[in-house]
C-alpha positions as CSV (number, residue, x, y, z in Angstrom):
1,X,-76.0,121.6,-66.7
2,X,-76.9,124.8,-68.5
3,X,-75.6,124.8,-72.1
4,X,-75.2,121.1,-72.3
5,X,-78.7,120.1,-73.2
6,X,-80.8,119.9,-76.2
7,X,-79.0,118.8,-79.4
8,X,-75.5,119.1,-78.0
9,X,-74.1,115.6,-77.3
10,X,-72.6,115.6,-73.8
11,X,-71.2,113.0,-71.5
12,X,-73.7,114.0,-68.8
13,X,-76.5,112.5,-70.9
14,X,-75.1,109.0,-70.5
15,X,-73.0,109.0,-67.3
16,X,-75.9,108.1,-64.9
17,X,-76.4,104.9,-66.9
18,X,-73.1,103.5,-65.6
19,X,-74.4,103.9,-62.0
20,X,-77.4,101.6,-62.6
21,X,-75.5,98.9,-64.5
22,X,-76.0,100.4,-68.0
23,X,-73.6,99.3,-70.8
24,X,-71.5,102.4,-70.6
25,X,-70.1,101.0,-67.3
26,X,-68.2,98.5,-69.5
27,X,-66.2,101.2,-71.4
28,X,-62.5,101.1,-70.9
29,X,-59.6,103.5,-71.7
30,X,-58.8,103.1,-75.4
31,X,-62.2,102.0,-76.5
32,X,-63.4,103.7,-79.7
33,X,-66.9,105.2,-79.3
34,X,-68.9,106.3,-82.3
35,X,-71.5,109.0,-81.9
36,X,-74.2,109.4,-84.6
37,X,-76.0,112.7,-84.0
38,X,-78.5,111.9,-86.8
39,X,-79.7,108.7,-85.2
40,X,-79.0,109.6,-81.6
41,X,-76.8,106.5,-81.1
42,X,-73.6,105.7,-79.3
43,X,-71.8,102.6,-80.5
44,X,-68.7,101.0,-79.0
45,X,-66.4,99.4,-81.5
46,X,-65.5,96.3,-79.4
47,X,-66.0,92.7,-80.4
48,X,-69.2,91.3,-79.0
49,X,-67.4,88.4,-77.2
50,X,-65.0,90.7,-75.5
51,X,-67.8,93.1,-74.6
52,X,-70.0,90.3,-73.1
53,X,-67.1,89.1,-70.9
54,X,-66.4,92.6,-69.4
55,X,-67.4,93.4,-65.8
56,X,-68.7,96.8,-64.9
57,X,-66.0,99.3,-64.0
58,X,-65.5,100.1,-60.3
59,X,-65.8,103.8,-59.5
60,X,-62.5,105.3,-58.2
61,X,-62.4,106.5,-54.6
62,X,-63.3,110.2,-54.4
63,X,-60.3,112.5,-54.0
64,X,-60.7,115.2,-51.4
65,X,-59.3,118.6,-51.3
66,X,-59.5,119.2,-55.0
67,X,-62.9,120.8,-55.2
68,X,-64.6,117.5,-56.3
69,X,-66.3,117.2,-52.9
70,X,-68.6,120.1,-54.0
71,X,-70.4,117.7,-56.4
72,X,-70.1,114.5,-54.3
73,X,-73.8,114.4,-53.8
74,X,-74.4,114.4,-57.5
75,X,-71.9,111.6,-58.1
76,X,-73.1,109.5,-55.2
77,X,-76.8,109.9,-55.8
78,X,-77.0,109.8,-59.5
79,X,-79.9,107.7,-60.7
80,X,-80.9,106.2,-64.0
81,X,-82.6,108.1,-66.8
82,X,-85.9,106.3,-66.3
83,X,-86.1,107.9,-62.8
84,X,-84.9,111.3,-63.9
85,X,-81.2,110.8,-63.4
86,X,-81.4,113.3,-60.5
87,X,-79.3,113.0,-57.4
88,X,-81.5,115.6,-55.7
89,X,-84.7,113.5,-56.2
90,X,-82.9,110.5,-54.8
91,X,-81.7,112.5,-51.8
92,X,-85.3,113.8,-51.2
93,X,-86.5,110.2,-51.3
94,X,-88.6,110.7,-54.4
């Protein structure tokens, strides 16, 4: 993801966490997310009780014929940050 690394906040830095049950999987449309670039923190402004009761979101079925199939391997094989968040490493069995 050239150009989306370093100090530029980008969704690709957090999206793999949803795949492995990270808290971002609990985000819903309309939630307010606060990004603090100074502390490197993302915060969701949702009441703790409501947050704790939420289930992880279910990924939508992949649409075909719109070009999204080009990156299907990346979406399907995304891994957690602790393991490098790399679909290619997962596909290689590493």
